[in-house]
N, C-alpha and C positions, 0 to 999 in steps of 0.2 A: 487745243481742242481737236478731237478726232473729226475728220471731215466726214459728213454724212454722205452716204451713197446717194447719188442722184443720177438716174439714167438718162436724164434729159438736160444736158449742159447748155444746149442751145447755141453752141458755137463749134466751129470746125477747128480742129487743132492746128491745121496747117495754115489757117487764115492769119494774116498779119494783124488785123484789127477785129476784135470781137464785136458782134452786133447783138444787142439785147433781144432776147426772145420775147414774143408776145403770146399770151395764152388767153383763152376764153372758156367759160363754163359751158359744158355741153350736157350735164345731167348728174345723176347719182347712181352709184353702183348698188348691188343687192345688200351691201352692208351699211348703206346710208352715207357713204363717203362721196364727196364731190368729184366729178370727172371733168378734166380740162383737156383742151387740145391746143396745139400751136397754131398761132395765126400765120398764114403764108406771108412771106416777105420777098422783096425783090432780091434776087441773087446779087451778092457782092461782086464787084469787078476786080478781077485779079489779072495781073500780068505775069506771064510766065517769065521766068528769068532768061535773059539772053546772054549768050556768050559774046563777050567783048574781048578784044585783044588786050592781053595783059591781065585780064580778070577772069574769074570763074563765072559760072552761072550765078546770077543774082537778080534781084529786083531793083529796077531803076525807076523810082517814082517821078523823076523829072524827064524821063525819056519821052521824046516826041516821035511822032511818026505813026505809022499804022499799027494799031493795036491788034493783037491776035483776036480771033473770034472769041466771043464770050462763051465760056462753057455753060452748058445747061446743068442745072442741079435738081435733084429730086427733093422737092420741098417737103415731102411726106416722110423723108428719112431723116430722123433727128440725129442719126449718127453719121450721116454721109455728107454733111454740109462742107462745102469747099471742094468736093471731089469732082473732077471733070466728067462731063456727061458722056463725052465720046468714049471714055474708057470704061464706062459702065459703073453703075452705083456700087459703093462698097457694101460689103455684107452687113446686114443689120445686126445690132448687138442684142442678143437674147440673154436676159439675166439668169435664165435656167440652163444656159449652156447650149441651147439649140440654135442652129443657123436658120435665119428666116428664109423662107422660100421666095421664089421670084414672083413677081406680079405686084402691081401697084396697089390692088385692092387689099391684099393681105397686110401690107405695111400700114395702110390707113387704119384698118381695124385694130391692129396692135397698138398703133400710136394713140388712137382714141380711147382704148380700154385702159391703157396704163398711164395716161397723161396725168400730171399733178402739178400742184404749185411747188416751186422749189423749196419754200419754207416748210412744207408739210413733211410728215414722216414718210418713210418708204411705204409703198402699197402693201396691203395684207397679202400674205402668201395664199395662193389658191389651194383648195383641198387636194387637188390632184398632185400638186407639187409636194405638199406635206406628206402625202401618202408615198410619193417617190422617195422622199428623204427618210422615211421610216418613222416620222413623228406621229404621235396620236392625234386623231382628228377631234378638235374641240370647236364648238360653234358658240357664237355669242349668245344666241337665244337660250342655250343651256344654262347660262348663269344670269339670266334676266331676273330670276326670282330674288336675287340679292337686293336689288334696288326697287323692284316693284312691290308695293304694299299688298298684303294678302288679307282679305276680309276675315279669313278663318284664324289668323294668327292670334287675335285676342282670345278667341274661344279656346285655342290650344293652350295659351298661357293660363287662362282661368282653369282649365281642366287639370293642368299640371299643379297649380296651386291647390286645387281641391283634393287631388290625389295625395299631395304631400301633407296637407293638413289632416286628412282622414287617417293617414298612416301615423302621424304624430299623435292624434287622439287615441288611436288603438294602443300605441306604445304607452301613452300616459295612463290609459285604463288598465293595462297590464301591470304597470308599476303600482298603481293604487290598489289593485287587487292583491298583489304580492304583499304590500304593506299591511293591508287588512288581515290577511292570513297570518302574517307574522305577529301582529298585535293580538289577534285572537288566540294564537298558540301561547303567547306570553301570559295573557289573562287566565287561560285555562290552567297553565302551570302554577301561577300564583294562587289560584283558587284551590287547586288540589293540595298544594303545599300548605296553605293556610288551614284547610280542613283537616289534613292529617296532623298538623301541629296542634290544632285545638283538641282533636280527639286524644292525642298523646298527652297533652297537658292535663286534660280532665280525666285521664285514665280509662277512656272508653275505646281506645284503639285495641282491636283484638290482638292478643299475644303480648301486649305491653301494659295491660291493666294490673291493678293490684291483685286480682284473682289469678293472673297468669304468670306472675313473676315472684320470685322469692323476695326481691327488694320491695315490691309493693306491699306484700304481706308484712314485711318487717316494719314498713312505714306505718301501716294501719295499727299494728300492735304496739308501736312506740307511743311516746307522748303526743297528745293531740290537743288542739285548742278548741274550746267550745264556749259559745256565748249562750247564756240561758236566762230567760225571764219567766215569771209565773203569771198566769192570767186567771182571774177569778170571775166567773160569770154569775151574777146575782139576778135571780128571777124576782123582779119587784112585784109581780102580781101573784104568782103561785107559790113563792117562797122557795128556799133552798139555794144551794150554790153548786157550781161545777168548777173544778180546777184542772188546769193543764199546764205543762211546761213546754215552752217553745224553745227548741234547741237548734242552734246553727253551728254545725261542725265545720269550721273553716279549714281544717286539715283534709278531710275527706270530701268537702264540698257537698255535704248532705244536710238536709233539714228534717226535723222530726217534731211531731206533736206527741208528747208523752202525757197520757191521761192518768190522773191520780184519783183513785176512788176516795170518797169521803171517809171510808172506814180505815184508811191508812193510819196506823198507830204512830203517834208523835209524842214528844216530851216537851212540856211547856217550859217557861223560864224558871220555874221553881223546881223543875225536875220531876213533876208529876206526869203521869201517863194521860194522854188525851188522844183525840182523833183529828184528822185533817178538817172534817166538817166543823167540829166544835172550835178548832183553832181559828178558822176563818171568821167565824161569827164572834168569837170572844177576844182573841189576842190581837187582832188587827193584822195589817199587812206585814209589818216588820217582824212580829213574833212568829207568824206562820212561816215567813221566808227563812228565818233562822232555824226553825224546827225542821223544815224540809232539808236544809243544808246538812243538818246533823244526821238525819236518817239516811239520806241518799248519797251523802258525800259530795254534793254538788256545790257550786258557787253561784247562787241565783243573784243576778245583777240588779234586778228591779221587779216591781210588782205592778201589774196593769189590772185595775178593777174595771170590769166591763159590765155594766148593768144592761138589762135586756132592751131598754129604749135606745141606748147607744149602739147596741148590736143591730137593731132595726135601722138606725140611721147609717151605720157603716155599710150595710148591704145595699142600701139605696144609693149611697155615694159611689160605690164601685160598679153600679149598674146591674144589680141582681147577680145571682150565682146559679150554676148548673151542677147538680150532684145527683148521684143515684140514691134514691130514697128506698128504705126497707119497710116502710109502714105507711098506712093511711092515717093522716093526722086530722082529727076534727077541728073545727073552728072554735078556739077558746072563747070567742065572743058570743057564741050561740048559747042561749039560755037553756038550762037543763029542764027536762020535762017536755020540751017541744018535740015535734016530729023530727026525726033525724034528717039532716040535710046532707048534701054532697060534702066530702072531706075538703078541708082547706088545702091539704097537701096530699097528692095521690102517690101511691107506691109505683115506682118505675125507674127506668134508666134515663139519666140526663134530664131530670126535672128542673125547670127554671123556677127559682124561688125568689120572691120579692122580700122586702124587709120583714113584714109581719109573718109571712110564711116561714122564713128562715128562723125567726124567734120561736114560732110554734113547734117547728121540727126539732130544734136544738134542745128544747126543754121538755119534749114529750116523753112520757113514760107510761106505757100501757099497763093496765091492771095485771098484776102478777109478774111483771117483768122485773129483772134485776136492775140494780143501779148502773151496772156497766153498759146495759143496752142504751139507756139515755145518754151516758157519757160518750159512747161511740158516735151518737148522732151529733153531739156537740163538736166532736173532733172533725166530722165531715163538714160541718158548716164553717169551721175555722179554716180548713184547707181550701174550701171553695172560695172563701174571701181572699185568701192569699193568692190564689190563681188569677183573680180579677184585679187585685191591687197593683198599682204601678211599681215597676222595678227601679224607678228613679227616686233617689232619696228625697229630693226636694218635693217632687209631686206627692210622694207618700206622706211626707210631713204636712203638706197642705191638707191632705185628706184627714189626717189625725187632728189637725187644728180645726177643721170644719166640724168635728164632732162637738166642740165647745164643752168638753167635759173637764172636770178638775182631776188632774192626774196625781198619782202618788209622788212625793218628793224624790223618791229613789229613781224615777224614770220620767224625764222631761219629754215634751212633745217632739223635739228634734231627735233625741236619742231613740225614742220609740219609732218615729218615722223611718230613720235610717235602718234600724233593726228589722222592721217589717218589710222594707224594700229588699233586703238581702234574702229573707225567707221567700218573698214573692218571686224572686229570680230563681230560687231553687224549685219552687212549686211549678213554675211555667216550664222549666227544663226537665221535669219528671224526676228530679232528685229530692223528692219529699215523700214522707210516709207518716202514718199515724200508728202509735203503739200504745197498748194498755199495760199499765204496771200491775201485774198480778199480785194479789195479797191473799193471805189466808183468812179464815173466818174470824180470827182474833185480831186481824189488821196488821199482823206482822208480815215481813217479806219472806217469801219462800226462796228456796235455792234457785228455782227457775227464774224468779224475778231478779235475783242477784246476778245471775249469769247473763241473761238475755237482755235486760233493760238497763239495770244499774251499771253493769260493767261495759256492755257494748255501746249503748246509746249515750249514757251519761258519763261514761269514762271511769266508773269505779271510784277509785280514790283520787278524783280530780282535785278535790280540795286538799291542799297541802297546808296543814296548820302551821302557824308561826312557832317561834321558839317558846313563847309563853302560852300558846293555845293549849287547851285541855286535850287529853288523849281520848279518842273515841273507842269505846269498848263495846263490841258486839256480843250479846248474851244469847245463847241458845239453850233452852231448858230441856235436858234429857234425863231429869231426875224422876219423872213420872208424877211430880207434885207441882201443879200449876202455880201455887202461891209462892214458890221459891224464886220465881222470876222477879216478883215485886221486891222480895228481900234483897236480891242481888242489885236491883236498880237503886234502891235507897242507899245501900252500902257504897256503891260506886259514886253516886252523886255527892254524898257526904265526903267522899275522899277526893273530890275535885275532878272526877272523870265525867265524860259525856257518855250517857247510856244510849246504846243502840239496840233495839229489840230485833234479834235475828230469828225469832220464831221458836217453835217447839220441835224437838226431835221426833222422828217417826217411831223410835223405840227407846226404852230406857237404856242408859249406859252406866256401867259400874263406876268408872274412874273419870274424873274431870280432866280437861285438857285446856291449856293456855297456849295459843299459837300466835306467832308474829311472822310477818313476811319479809320485811326489810330488816337488815342487820342492825340498823341504828335504833330499832324498836325493841331490841332484846331486853334492855334494862327496864323499859316501860312494862314489858310483859311480866318480868319478875316482880315488879311493884304491884301490878294488878293481882297476881297470884297471892301475894302477901295480904293485900287489902281484902280479898275474898276468903282468906283463911285456907288457901290451897297450898300444897307443898310446892316448893320451887322445882322439884323434879318433874312437875306436870308441864313445865314450859318447854316448848320446842319450836323449831322453825318449820313453817309450813304455809299452807294456803289459808288466807283469812277471808272473811266476807268483804265484799267490794266496798262497802261504806264504813268500814271500821279500820282502825290502826292495829288493834289487838282483838283477836276472837277468843271467846271462852265458851266451852261446852260444859255445862254443869252436869256432872255425873251424880250418881247416888251417894258418893262420898261427900258431897256438899250438903251441909246442914243449915246453912244460913248464918252461922256464927263467925266471929272473927278469930 
């Protein structure tokens, strides 16, 4: 072990026997360290070595005789113990290298200030000495805060925690904000993409619709799928019927109500000429449906007989309807001869009609009005009902079943409910219209009707007859003699053909013509010409009426013979 420096050894190096130093506490210095001083002791007795003969100078402990005088020692000089007094005290040891001055009082002060217990560490270095050594001055009180508790330390810690937590909350809020912005952008992109996709799918996207592209036009002109049913409204109180075709074009996503005048010329099962109104009253649903198919070239899937009491209930079930009325309709229940009361239905925009009001408006025909005026009102009521009917097939079926009517075997309640739900969806989306089939005074179809309604709405030759089905022959009388149409009809029916009345020509025509449109109908056209007694040279390929396989224009060279 390294010997620790001790400035107070308490013994004189020249002394033969060390005497233990005694210390007493005299106080504490400015740093709180105890200060001791040396207890004065009796000076030790020494003998100066005497020169003897044969020996050098040395100490003789057993020597007798007069002892030399006892030297006096300065008890206050810890470094001068054992030094003779008469020779003067040895210079005091200064740990800082300075020689102590003379005078007894100075040595006492130094001794008192620097005294310490030998087991203690060396005394602290004075500031002045540290400054002389070039060391920085540090004081103990400067570091007292390390151990001393501070009443504000907890507040500081709390403040730091609060600041840290607030910063974390701000960062978390920023992260949540960024997440919300990202989610919002994603939702907007999906909505825009879905909307554009829907518009493109339905053909309503500008620049991509059927009207804006050649491909769309080609799709519209090509084969289309149509679902068609016929509805007959029977006025149980006032008499009479009204007929309409409900058409759902699944290709173009378009719904249409086609109004059929009662004067439409038809052919009954026996091949005799009749009208739509007479056919509904006499032939029943199946016979009328087949006759309509023959004239219009459609494929009617079923018949819905709707009596006025059921129409009343239907309007009530859907919660009334809102339509634009074009006439004031009096109350049918008001007795004639009494003072006029306010109309049951008022003319105006978006009039709300209850069940009885809807029935009165659908069957109303003012004095002097044509049949088509009443038929158009019926079409308005039907479209208003479809707008209020549910688009859900199950819900629509429940509404139909709630009517508790006996339906035609050709159209069950589930089939009718599903069909009406599809049309209701078209009506709500604005993809629904009402069209009137124009007929001439004799009930035959005009060219306008053939092009605008039969071809565009009903699809022209939608009905594709089977291999064994009879050929439909459209007859247009251009002979100038009306009776020759009936002769041609009888001839064709007897020959196994289906007669289709194509009307009367605007002016007489000299030569007859037999036209076919499809190449596979060429042979049928030749056989029709032979049946009517026309030369085969009259057969040519060209445009036919929309509801016929072969068209014949009877000229003045047709005499009605075979």
